[in-house]
Biotite code that builds the C-alpha atoms (Angstrom):
import biotite.structure as struc

atoms = struc.array([
    struc.Atom([-45.922, 8.110, 83.883], chain_id="A", res_id=1, res_name="MET", atom_name="CA", element="C"),
    struc.Atom([-47.152, 11.210, 82.152], chain_id="A", res_id=2, res_name="SER", atom_name="CA", element="C"),
    struc.Atom([-45.178, 13.041, 79.459], chain_id="A", res_id=3, res_name="ASP", atom_name="CA", element="C"),
    struc.Atom([-44.939, 16.092, 81.654], chain_id="A", res_id=4, res_name="GLU", atom_name="CA", element="C"),
    struc.Atom([-42.885, 14.327, 84.219], chain_id="A", res_id=5, res_name="SER", atom_name="CA", element="C"),
    struc.Atom([-40.284, 13.417, 81.605], chain_id="A", res_id=6, res_name="GLN", atom_name="CA", element="C"),
    struc.Atom([-39.643, 17.063, 80.567], chain_id="A", res_id=7, res_name="ILE", atom_name="CA", element="C"),
    struc.Atom([-36.353, 18.266, 82.015], chain_id="A", res_id=8, res_name="GLU", atom_name="CA", element="C"),
    struc.Atom([-36.638, 21.982, 82.645], chain_id="A", res_id=9, res_name="ILE", atom_name="CA", element="C"),
    struc.Atom([-33.266, 23.717, 82.762], chain_id="A", res_id=10, res_name="PRO", atom_name="CA", element="C"),
    struc.Atom([-32.399, 25.619, 85.907], chain_id="A", res_id=11, res_name="SER", atom_name="CA", element="C"),
    struc.Atom([-31.944, 28.784, 83.797], chain_id="A", res_id=12, res_name="SER", atom_name="CA", element="C"),
    struc.Atom([-35.649, 28.678, 82.950], chain_id="A", res_id=13, res_name="PHE", atom_name="CA", element="C"),
    struc.Atom([-36.804, 27.650, 86.356], chain_id="A", res_id=14, res_name="MET", atom_name="CA", element="C"),
    struc.Atom([-34.950, 30.671, 87.759], chain_id="A", res_id=15, res_name="ALA", atom_name="CA", element="C"),
    struc.Atom([-37.435, 32.945, 85.942], chain_id="A", res_id=16, res_name="LEU", atom_name="CA", element="C"),
    struc.Atom([-40.112, 31.739, 88.334], chain_id="A", res_id=17, res_name="TYR", atom_name="CA", element="C"),
    struc.Atom([-38.184, 31.604, 91.578], chain_id="A", res_id=18, res_name="LEU", atom_name="CA", element="C"),
    struc.Atom([-38.860, 34.351, 94.074], chain_id="A", res_id=19, res_name="ALA", atom_name="CA", element="C"),
    struc.Atom([-35.802, 35.599, 95.956], chain_id="A", res_id=20, res_name="PRO", atom_name="CA", element="C"),
    struc.Atom([-34.965, 33.227, 98.766], chain_id="A", res_id=21, res_name="GLY", atom_name="CA", element="C"),
    struc.Atom([-37.315, 30.509, 97.458], chain_id="A", res_id=22, res_name="ARG", atom_name="CA", element="C"),
    struc.Atom([-36.398, 27.111, 96.107], chain_id="A", res_id=23, res_name="GLN", atom_name="CA", element="C"),
    struc.Atom([-39.695, 26.211, 94.485], chain_id="A", res_id=24, res_name="LYS", atom_name="CA", element="C"),
    struc.Atom([-41.007, 27.962, 91.357], chain_id="A", res_id=25, res_name="PRO", atom_name="CA", element="C"),
    struc.Atom([-44.159, 30.039, 91.637], chain_id="A", res_id=26, res_name="GLY", atom_name="CA", element="C"),
    struc.Atom([-45.958, 28.084, 88.880], chain_id="A", res_id=27, res_name="LEU", atom_name="CA", element="C"),
    struc.Atom([-47.398, 24.570, 89.084], chain_id="A", res_id=28, res_name="PRO", atom_name="CA", element="C"),
    struc.Atom([-45.135, 21.948, 87.413], chain_id="A", res_id=29, res_name="ARG", atom_name="CA", element="C"),
    struc.Atom([-47.452, 21.380, 84.428], chain_id="A", res_id=30, res_name="ALA", atom_name="CA", element="C"),
    struc.Atom([-47.735, 25.170, 83.708], chain_id="A", res_id=31, res_name="GLU", atom_name="CA", element="C"),
    struc.Atom([-43.933, 25.614, 84.097], chain_id="A", res_id=32, res_name="LEU", atom_name="CA", element="C"),
    struc.Atom([-43.295, 22.788, 81.677], chain_id="A", res_id=33, res_name="ALA", atom_name="CA", element="C"),
    struc.Atom([-45.733, 24.187, 79.186], chain_id="A", res_id=34, res_name="ALA", atom_name="CA", element="C"),
    struc.Atom([-44.092, 27.632, 79.379], chain_id="A", res_id=35, res_name="ARG", atom_name="CA", element="C"),
    struc.Atom([-40.682, 26.069, 78.987], chain_id="A", res_id=36, res_name="TYR", atom_name="CA", element="C"),
    struc.Atom([-41.763, 24.069, 75.961], chain_id="A", res_id=37, res_name="GLU", atom_name="CA", element="C"),
    struc.Atom([-43.229, 27.179, 74.327], chain_id="A", res_id=38, res_name="LEU", atom_name="CA", element="C"),
    struc.Atom([-40.014, 29.137, 74.894], chain_id="A", res_id=39, res_name="CYS", atom_name="CA", element="C"),
    struc.Atom([-37.733, 26.309, 73.765], chain_id="A", res_id=40, res_name="GLU", atom_name="CA", element="C"),
    struc.Atom([-39.816, 25.843, 70.603], chain_id="A", res_id=41, res_name="ASP", atom_name="CA", element="C"),
    struc.Atom([-39.635, 29.621, 69.877], chain_id="A", res_id=42, res_name="MET", atom_name="CA", element="C"),
    struc.Atom([-35.838, 29.585, 70.219], chain_id="A", res_id=43, res_name="ALA", atom_name="CA", element="C"),
    struc.Atom([-35.569, 26.536, 67.902], chain_id="A", res_id=44, res_name="GLN", atom_name="CA", element="C"),
    struc.Atom([-37.942, 28.100, 65.289], chain_id="A", res_id=45, res_name="MET", atom_name="CA", element="C"),
    struc.Atom([-35.995, 31.396, 65.334], chain_id="A", res_id=46, res_name="LEU", atom_name="CA", element="C"),
    struc.Atom([-32.649, 29.817, 64.374], chain_id="A", res_id=47, res_name="THR", atom_name="CA", element="C"),
    struc.Atom([-33.262, 29.840, 60.652], chain_id="A", res_id=48, res_name="GLU", atom_name="CA", element="C"),
    struc.Atom([-34.806, 33.284, 60.756], chain_id="A", res_id=49, res_name="THR", atom_name="CA", element="C"),
    struc.Atom([-31.849, 34.643, 62.675], chain_id="A", res_id=50, res_name="ALA", atom_name="CA", element="C"),
    struc.Atom([-29.275, 33.175, 60.254], chain_id="A", res_id=51, res_name="ARG", atom_name="CA", element="C"),
    struc.Atom([-31.253, 34.615, 57.289], chain_id="A", res_id=52, res_name="ASN", atom_name="CA", element="C"),
    struc.Atom([-31.443, 38.054, 58.961], chain_id="A", res_id=53, res_name="MET", atom_name="CA", element="C"),
    struc.Atom([-27.668, 38.070, 59.479], chain_id="A", res_id=54, res_name="GLU", atom_name="CA", element="C"),
    struc.Atom([-26.958, 37.095, 55.913], chain_id="A", res_id=55, res_name="PHE", atom_name="CA", element="C"),
    struc.Atom([-29.633, 39.092, 54.053], chain_id="A", res_id=56, res_name="SER", atom_name="CA", element="C"),
    struc.Atom([-29.403, 42.275, 56.133], chain_id="A", res_id=57, res_name="LEU", atom_name="CA", element="C"),
    struc.Atom([-25.618, 42.134, 56.655], chain_id="A", res_id=58, res_name="GLY", atom_name="CA", element="C"),
    struc.Atom([-25.986, 42.925, 60.327], chain_id="A", res_id=59, res_name="ILE", atom_name="CA", element="C"),
    struc.Atom([-24.058, 41.615, 63.352], chain_id="A", res_id=60, res_name="THR", atom_name="CA", element="C"),
    struc.Atom([-25.155, 38.669, 65.462], chain_id="A", res_id=61, res_name="GLU", atom_name="CA", element="C"),
    struc.Atom([-25.789, 41.058, 68.360], chain_id="A", res_id=62, res_name="ALA", atom_name="CA", element="C"),
    struc.Atom([-28.102, 43.159, 66.076], chain_id="A", res_id=63, res_name="ASP", atom_name="CA", element="C"),
    struc.Atom([-30.016, 40.058, 64.963], chain_id="A", res_id=64, res_name="VAL", atom_name="CA", element="C"),
    struc.Atom([-30.578, 39.045, 68.613], chain_id="A", res_id=65, res_name="LEU", atom_name="CA", element="C"),
    struc.Atom([-31.713, 42.519, 69.538], chain_id="A", res_id=66, res_name="ALA", atom_name="CA", element="C"),
    struc.Atom([-34.179, 42.597, 66.671], chain_id="A", res_id=67, res_name="ARG", atom_name="CA", element="C"),
    struc.Atom([-35.557, 39.180, 67.564], chain_id="A", res_id=68, res_name="CYS", atom_name="CA", element="C"),
    struc.Atom([-35.963, 40.296, 71.182], chain_id="A", res_id=69, res_name="LEU", atom_name="CA", element="C"),
    struc.Atom([-37.895, 43.423, 69.980], chain_id="A", res_id=70, res_name="GLN", atom_name="CA", element="C"),
    struc.Atom([-40.091, 41.101, 67.874], chain_id="A", res_id=71, res_name="GLY", atom_name="CA", element="C"),
    struc.Atom([-40.880, 38.870, 70.832], chain_id="A", res_id=72, res_name="LEU", atom_name="CA", element="C"),
    struc.Atom([-41.969, 41.912, 72.910], chain_id="A", res_id=73, res_name="ARG", atom_name="CA", element="C"),
    struc.Atom([-44.452, 43.313, 70.371], chain_id="A", res_id=74, res_name="VAL", atom_name="CA", element="C"),
    struc.Atom([-47.993, 43.311, 71.705], chain_id="A", res_id=75, res_name="GLU", atom_name="CA", element="C"),
    struc.Atom([-49.803, 41.037, 71.952], chain_id="A", res_id=76, res_name="PRO", atom_name="CA", element="C"),
    struc.Atom([-46.764, 39.206, 73.337], chain_id="A", res_id=77, res_name="ALA", atom_name="CA", element="C"),
    struc.Atom([-46.831, 35.456, 73.602], chain_id="A", res_id=78, res_name="VAL", atom_name="CA", element="C"),
    struc.Atom([-44.080, 35.357, 76.193], chain_id="A", res_id=79, res_name="VAL", atom_name="CA", element="C"),
    struc.Atom([-43.421, 37.733, 79.089], chain_id="A", res_id=80, res_name="ASN", atom_name="CA", element="C"),
    struc.Atom([-40.319, 39.964, 79.303], chain_id="A", res_id=81, res_name="GLU", atom_name="CA", element="C"),
    struc.Atom([-38.200, 37.473, 81.283], chain_id="A", res_id=82, res_name="ALA", atom_name="CA", element="C"),
    struc.Atom([-39.125, 34.616, 78.942], chain_id="A", res_id=83, res_name="GLU", atom_name="CA", element="C"),
    struc.Atom([-38.311, 36.669, 75.895], chain_id="A", res_id=84, res_name="SER", atom_name="CA", element="C"),
    struc.Atom([-34.848, 37.349, 77.301], chain_id="A", res_id=85, res_name="THR", atom_name="CA", element="C"),
    struc.Atom([-34.442, 33.599, 77.981], chain_id="A", res_id=86, res_name="TRP", atom_name="CA", element="C"),
    struc.Atom([-35.588, 32.746, 74.415], chain_id="A", res_id=87, res_name="VAL", atom_name="CA", element="C"),
    struc.Atom([-32.977, 35.077, 72.896], chain_id="A", res_id=88, res_name="ILE", atom_name="CA", element="C"),
    struc.Atom([-30.228, 33.772, 75.167], chain_id="A", res_id=89, res_name="THR", atom_name="CA", element="C"),
    struc.Atom([-31.182, 30.255, 74.186], chain_id="A", res_id=90, res_name="ARG", atom_name="CA", element="C"),
    struc.Atom([-31.250, 31.306, 70.516], chain_id="A", res_id=91, res_name="LEU", atom_name="CA", element="C"),
    struc.Atom([-27.658, 32.554, 70.817], chain_id="A", res_id=92, res_name="ALA", atom_name="CA", element="C"),
    struc.Atom([-26.690, 29.240, 72.411], chain_id="A", res_id=93, res_name="GLU", atom_name="CA", element="C"),
    struc.Atom([-28.275, 27.198, 69.676], chain_id="A", res_id=94, res_name="LEU", atom_name="CA", element="C"),
    struc.Atom([-26.483, 29.318, 66.960], chain_id="A", res_id=95, res_name="LEU", atom_name="CA", element="C"),
    struc.Atom([-23.164, 29.167, 68.797], chain_id="A", res_id=96, res_name="ASN", atom_name="CA", element="C"),
    struc.Atom([-23.157, 32.950, 68.923], chain_id="A", res_id=97, res_name="TRP", atom_name="CA", element="C"),
    struc.Atom([-21.875, 34.938, 71.891], chain_id="A", res_id=98, res_name="PRO", atom_name="CA", element="C"),
    struc.Atom([-24.407, 35.406, 74.625], chain_id="A", res_id=99, res_name="ALA", atom_name="CA", element="C"),
    struc.Atom([-26.274, 38.716, 74.391], chain_id="A", res_id=100, res_name="PRO", atom_name="CA", element="C"),
    struc.Atom([-25.266, 41.494, 76.678], chain_id="A", res_id=101, res_name="GLY", atom_name="CA", element="C"),
    struc.Atom([-28.357, 41.182, 78.861], chain_id="A", res_id=102, res_name="PHE", atom_name="CA", element="C"),
    struc.Atom([-29.409, 38.686, 81.487], chain_id="A", res_id=103, res_name="ALA", atom_name="CA", element="C"),
    struc.Atom([-32.744, 36.969, 81.942], chain_id="A", res_id=104, res_name="ALA", atom_name="CA", element="C"),
    struc.Atom([-34.408, 38.622, 84.895], chain_id="A", res_id=105, res_name="THR", atom_name="CA", element="C"),
    struc.Atom([-37.568, 37.382, 86.569], chain_id="A", res_id=106, res_name="PRO", atom_name="CA", element="C"),
])
């Protein structure tokens, strides 16, 4: 069994690649898994940065998340717009912060 088949991709991430009315993502499984791993890793890596921003800049959690989102969208962007929103939503979850006021849209 390959490592790829053992990766559990959350439905919230899979939804980024589901066309309306479809049940199967528009990316091959291996590519979807790679995109998910990249986004999950980014969220995990941003946790310390986000905590430091909140403390050192004295800004709100929502402002930290907004700044991180802006950073993810600077060209050349590594993730697309929907993925960047997912990363920030996941970051808030990891930090136990309130979910940002935007939703991940495909």
